[in-house]
MIPABA-791794 format. One record per residue: residue in three letters; x, y, z of N, C-alpha, C in turn. Coordinates in steps of 0.001 Angstrom, whole numbers, always signed. Layout:
! residues N
ATOM   residuo       n_X       n_Y       n_Z      ca_X      ca_Y      ca_Z       c_X       c_Y       c_Z
ATOM       ALA         X         Y         Z         X         Y         Z         X         Y         Z
...
//
This chain:
! residues 130
ATOM   residuo       n_X       n_Y       n_Z      ca_X      ca_Y      ca_Z       c_X       c_Y       c_Z
ATOM       MET      +846     -1173        +0        +0        +0        +0      +887     +1230        +0
ATOM       LYS      +634     +2130      -912     +1463     +3321      -975     +1081     +4277      +158
ATOM       ILE     +2018     +5047      +595     +1784     +5988     +1685     +1200     +7265     +1103
ATOM       ILE      +131     +7736     +1730      -540     +8943     +1257      -290    +10046     +2280
ATOM       LEU      +488    +11038     +1893      +801    +12139     +2798      -240    +13230     +2634
ATOM       VAL      -635    +13796     +3740     -1637    +14852     +3736      -957    +16150     +4142
ATOM       SER     -1093    +17188     +3301      -466    +18461     +3615     -1190    +19173     +4747
ATOM       ASN     -2497    +19039     +4809     -3290    +19643     +5873     -4014    +18523     +6616
ATOM       PRO     -3600    +18171     +7828     -4204    +17030     +8526     -5650    +17253     +8949
ATOM       PHE     -6144    +18504     +8888     -7519    +18785     +9297     -8500    +18726     +8135
ATOM       ARG     -7993    +18530     +6939     -8835    +18427     +5757     -9172    +16962     +5513
ATOM       ALA    -10405    +16698     +5117    -10811    +15320     +4827    -10048    +14803     +3614
ATOM       VAL     -9581    +13577     +3713     -8812    +12968     +2632     -9772    +12208     +1726
ATOM       LYS     -9634    +12391      +422    -10426    +11651      -563     -9522    +10612     -1200
ATOM       TYR     -9929     +9367     -1085     -9159     +8276     -1654     -9840     +7781     -2919
ATOM       THR     -9079     +7103     -3757     -9666     +6432     -4913    -10331     +5149     -4419
ATOM       GLY    -11043     +4470     -5296    -11722     +3238     -4913    -10773     +2179     -4395
ATOM       LYS     -9660     +1979     -5086     -8689      +958     -4661     -8052     +1341     -3330
ATOM       GLU     -7777     +2638     -3142     -7211     +3086     -1872     -8218     +2903      -735
ATOM       ASN     -9496     +3152     -1015    -10533     +2923        -3    -10555     +1465      +434
ATOM       ILE    -10409      +566      -510    -10418      -865      -186     -9201     -1216      +673
ATOM       GLU     -8045      -630      +352     -6852      -877     +1160     -7037      -344     +2580
ATOM       VAL     -7630      +838     +2702     -7897     +1407     +4024     -8872      +509     +4783
ATOM       LEU     -9904        +5     +4090    -10877      -883     +4741    -10223     -2164     +5252
ATOM       CYS     -9284     -2706     +4496     -8581     -3919     +4941     -7900     -3669     +6281
ATOM       ILE     -7246     -2532     +6398     -6535     -2207     +7642     -7524     -1915     +8769
ATOM       THR     -8530     -1084     +8492     -9473      -707     +9551    -10289     -1901    +10038
ATOM       HIS    -10613     -2802     +9136    -11379     -3980     +9545    -10508     -4937    +10361
ATOM       LYS     -9271     -5114     +9931     -8373     -6027    +10636     -8102     -5552    +12062
ATOM       TYR     -7891     -4247    +12223     -7548     -3706    +13537     -8751     -3109    +14269
ATOM       ARG     -9954     -3423    +13785    -11207     -3040    +14437    -11323     -1542    +14700
ATOM       MET    -11012      -749    +13687    -11194      +697    +13762    -12562     +1016    +13163
ATOM       ASP    -13602      +722    +13943    -14978      +772    +13445    -15405     +2160    +12973
ATOM       ALA    -15007     +3204    +13667    -15424     +4556    +13287    -14876     +4929    +11907
ATOM       ILE    -13616     +4622    +11673    -13005     +4931    +10374    -13617     +4047     +9297
ATOM       GLU    -13858     +2784     +9619    -14468     +1859     +8664    -15838     +2370     +8225
ATOM       GLU    -16637     +2826     +9167    -17969     +3356     +8833    -17878     +4607     +7969
ATOM       ASP    -16907     +5481     +8266    -16724     +6697     +7460    -16368     +6351     +6020
ATOM       VAL    -15438     +5417     +5860    -15015     +5017     +4515    -16178     +4364     +3767
ATOM       LEU    -16906     +3473     +4431    -18046     +2809     +3784    -19144     +3798     +3416
ATOM       SER    -19418     +4756     +4295    -20471     +5733     +3976    -20079     +6584     +2782
ATOM       GLU    -18800     +6875     +2643    -18339     +7630     +1476    -18433     +6773      +212
ATOM       MET    -18096     +5493      +322    -18155     +4599      -834    -19596     +4347     -1277
ATOM       LYS    -20548     +4380      -337    -21950     +4131      -673    -22553     +5230     -1537
ATOM       LYS    -21872     +6358     -1649    -22351     +7464     -2484    -22062     +7232     -3971
ATOM       ALA    -21392     +6156     -4295    -20987     +5866     -5675    -22199     +5713     -6587
ATOM       THR    -22067     +6245     -7796    -23132     +6112     -8794    -22625     +5509    -10098
ATOM       ASP    -21324     +5388    -10253    -20770     +4840    -11493    -20416     +3369    -11312
ATOM       THR    -20106     +2721    -12404    -19799     +1294    -12376    -18599      +986    -11495
ATOM       ALA    -17533     +1734    -11670    -16310     +1467    -10907    -16559     +1603     -9406
ATOM       GLY    -17304     +2617     -9006    -17598     +2815     -7595    -18444     +1696     -7017
ATOM       LEU    -19428     +1223     -7792    -20278      +132     -7326    -19505     -1187     -7257
ATOM       VAL    -18608     -1405     -8210    -17768     -2612     -8187    -16861     -2577     -6958
ATOM       ASP    -16275     -1413     -6678    -15436     -1282     -5483    -16254     -1533     -4218
ATOM       LEU    -17508     -1135     -4224    -18366     -1355     -3053    -18674     -2840     -2863
ATOM       VAL    -18816     -3588     -3956    -19004     -5042     -3840    -17756     -5677     -3229
ATOM       VAL    -16594     -5239     -3696    -15336     -5755     -3142    -15225     -5364     -1664
ATOM       ALA    -15600     -4139     -1336    -15550     -3681       +60    -16484     -4501      +939
ATOM       SER    -17618     -4905      +405    -18552     -5710     +1199    -17943     -7061     +1561
ATOM       ARG    -17090     -7584      +682    -16385     -8825     +1015    -15331     -8587     +2078
ATOM       VAL    -14659     -7436     +2006    -13610     -7122     +2982    -14199     -7032     +4383
ATOM       VAL    -15339     -6361     +4508    -15948     -6182     +5836    -16938     -7289     +6165
ATOM       ASP    -17060     -8265     +5287    -17927     -9427     +5480    -19374     -9010     +5762
ATOM       SER    -19941     -8267     +4795    -21310     -7778     +4937    -22164     -8273     +3767
ATOM       PRO    -22866     -9394     +3945    -23726     -9898     +2872    -24847     -8916     +2507
ATOM       GLN    -25337     -8168     +3499    -26401     -7203     +3232    -25912     -6100     +2298
ATOM       LEU    -24729     -5556     +2564    -24156     -4520     +1700    -23901     -5077      +306
ATOM       ARG    -23431     -6312      +241    -23165     -6955     -1050    -24448     -7050     -1875
ATOM       GLU    -25526     -7534     -1259    -26790     -7693     -1979    -27359     -6347     -2424
ATOM       GLU    -27285     -5341     -1555    -27778     -4011     -1914    -27005     -3450     -3106
ATOM       THR    -25695     -3625     -3087    -24859     -3100     -4170    -25105     -3857     -5468
ATOM       ILE    -25265     -5168     -5389    -25555     -5951     -6592    -26893     -5519     -7182
ATOM       GLN    -27878     -5270     -6340    -29183     -4794     -6841    -29055     -3427     -7503
ATOM       ARG    -28188     -2573     -6962    -27953     -1270     -7608    -27301     -1458     -8977
ATOM       LEU    -26368     -2411     -9077    -25736     -2691    -10366    -26750     -3254    -11357
ATOM       VAL    -27627     -4129    -10889    -28640     -4723    -11762    -29592     -3648    -12264
ATOM       SER    -30077     -2812    -11367    -31067     -1807    -11756    -30473      -706    -12628
ATOM       SER    -29166      -486    -12528    -28538      +564    -13331    -28229      +114    -14747
ATOM       LYS    -28262     -1200    -15009    -27997     -1773    -16339    -26598     -1442    -16857
ATOM       PHE    -25637     -1238    -15944    -24262      -994    -16361    -23670     -2261    -16956
ATOM       MET    -22846     -2110    -17968    -22090     -3226    -18527    -20746     -3275    -17800
ATOM       LEU    -20386     -4441    -17318    -19128     -4596    -16606    -18034     -5042    -17548
ATOM       SER    -16844     -4506    -17344    -15691     -4962    -18113    -15228     -6294    -17537
ATOM       LEU    -14335     -6963    -18230    -13799     -8238    -17759    -13090     -8059    -16418
ATOM       GLU    -12305     -6999    -16290    -11582     -6738    -15044    -12555     -6509    -13884
ATOM       GLU    -13615     -5755    -14136    -14606     -5502    -13086    -15334     -6787    -12690
ATOM       ALA    -15668     -7595    -13688    -16340     -8867    -13411    -15442     -9788    -12596
ATOM       MET    -14161     -9804    -12908    -13231    -10646    -12163    -13074    -10146    -10729
ATOM       SER    -13123     -8845    -10535    -12918     -8322     -9181    -14119     -8556     -8272
ATOM       ILE    -15333     -8599     -8819    -16500     -8837     -7959    -16751    -10316     -7721
ATOM       GLY    -16189    -11171     -8561    -16332    -12611     -8367    -17425    -13212     -9236
ATOM       VAL    -17351    -14504     -9418    -18258    -15223    -10311    -19696    -15185     -9804
ATOM       GLU    -19892    -15387     -8505    -21253    -15444     -7974    -21983    -14113     -8152
ATOM       ALA    -21305    -13013     -7845    -21923    -11699     -7995    -22187    -11398     -9473
ATOM       TYR    -21217    -11721    -10319    -21398    -11472    -11749    -22548    -12312    -12303
ATOM       TYR    -22633    -13561    -11876    -23713    -14439    -12324    -25073    -13868    -11926
ATOM       THR    -25175    -13368    -10707    -26427    -12770    -10247    -26816    -11585    -11124
ATOM       ILE    -25848    -10742    -11441    -26120     -9562    -12265    -26544     -9970    -13665
ATOM       VAL    -25823    -10893    -14272    -26099    -11297    -15650    -27438    -12018    -15760
ATOM       THR    -27711    -12945    -14862    -28963    -13690    -14966    -30161    -12814    -14673
ATOM       THR    -30017    -11855    -13789    -31124    -10949    -13509    -31381    -10049    -14704
ATOM       ASN    -30321     -9552    -15333    -30498     -8713    -16525    -31056     -9515    -17691
ATOM       ASP    -30636    -10773    -17852    -31109    -11603    -18955    -32580    -11961    -18812
ATOM       ARG    -33079    -12010    -17611    -34463    -12410    -17393    -35444    -11259    -17598
ATOM       GLN    -34937    -10080    -17889    -35830     -8970    -18204    -36481     -9246    -19561
ATOM       SER    -37536     -8548    -19863    -38257     -8823    -21105    -37395     -8517    -22327
ATOM       TYR    -37627     -9261    -23359    -36889     -9130    -24615    -37919     -9039    -25729
ATOM       ASN    -37988     -7917    -26382    -38993     -7671    -27422    -40416     -7942    -26909
ATOM       GLY    -40657     -7561    -25667    -41989     -7717    -25101    -42307     -9101    -24590
ATOM       GLN    -41408    -10058    -24783    -41659    -11423    -24320    -40764    -11723    -23124
ATOM       PRO    -41300    -12350    -22101    -40443    -12758    -20986    -39380    -13734    -21442
ATOM       TYR    -38325    -13833    -20688    -37184    -14680    -21024    -37604    -16120    -21305
ATOM       ASN    -38469    -16687    -20479    -38819    -18108    -20611    -39654    -18418    -21847
ATOM       ASN    -40265    -17420    -22473    -41132    -17680    -23619    -40446    -17481    -24968
ATOM       ARG    -39158    -17206    -24974    -38471    -17035    -26258    -38314    -18380    -26945
ATOM       HIS    -38350    -18365    -28265    -38159    -19602    -29028    -36717    -19685    -29493
ATOM       TYR    -36060    -20757    -29127    -34675    -20979    -29505    -34544    -22173    -30437
ATOM       ARG    -35591    -22600    -31026    -35520    -23799    -31846    -34546    -23636    -33000
ATOM       ASN    -33632    -24579    -33060    -32681    -24665    -34158    -31928    -23350    -34392
ATOM       GLN    -31401    -22806    -33331    -30608    -21583    -33423    -29276    -21783    -32730
ATOM       PHE    -28289    -21017    -33171    -26976    -21007    -32535    -26849    -19758    -31688
ATOM       CYS    -26203    -19881    -30535    -25929    -18731    -29697    -24841    -17915    -30381
ATOM       GLY    -25055    -16601    -30506    -24086    -15734    -31160    -22816    -15535    -30353
ATOM       ASN    -22867    -15783    -29052    -21703    -15550    -28201    -20792    -16769    -28098
ATOM       CYS    -21397    -17951    -27924    -20557    -19128    -27663    -20684    -20213    -28742
ATOM       GLY    -21639    -20086    -29663    -21798    -21084    -30707    -22591    -22300    -30276
ATOM       TYR    -23175    -22284    -29086    -23959    -23408    -28580    -25214    -23574    -29414
ATOM       PHE    -25531    -24809    -29825    -26722    -25083    -30614    -27915    -25295    -29700
ATOM       MET    -28957    -24492    -29893    -30160    -24575    -29059    -31276    -25175    -29899
ATOM       GLY    -31366    -26489    -29945    -32330    -27131    -30806    -33419    -27842    -30090
//
């Protein structure tokens, strides 16, 4: 972890997402609950994909399934597309939840289960759906 020097110790420090996660690792390990709550409350203000992905990772650091589920629901409802790196950082289970929830939304007015796949190939993987 790189050292972050503050020129004015009375000014609030703004960290990047990765730095916030590093701070959370330390605060959680050494039970600095007040600092942990401050960092988490700042991270919860995220509205972009990167911030929400960092919040999913932070939920694993502090072992909070509730925070994880809330953040995954925010990612699902926002319809953000995740990059490969972001998907790898949140983990397979979280990514699967996001993808399957988005896939089950209506497609051309038809629910997911009513689509006809007879004798078609998947455009992504080449799987034959016959």
